[in-house]
C-alpha angles and dihedrals in degrees: 000000000000132000098223124048119247100201127078091239090052093051090048090050091051097048095042091052091047090050090051092050094049094045095046090049091050090046091053097044101036141014113285116173094213119107114245094238090058091053090046090052088065091056093045091052089048087052092053093045089050092053089050091048093052101041104031103030099029092232107166100180118146094230089053089059090048090053088054090049091053089050091050091053090052091051091048091048092050094047092049090049088058094045097044108025119184 
């Protein structure tokens, strides 16, 4: 098992998830004029690309699995916002 993904979909998943993490951290700590759902869309696209990399391209990199974990957290957060709105 490798650390970095070898496939194009795996690399896209990694960098989109990294972009999501950085942008959400900036949004929390400073003013960022992007809507949260636009930032979350980056993480969701990374999640989908990670699933494609694992199932279609057989990419078993650790950071690809972490990108999928980030996407699962976004999906969980979205579902919980709909179930328990505030």
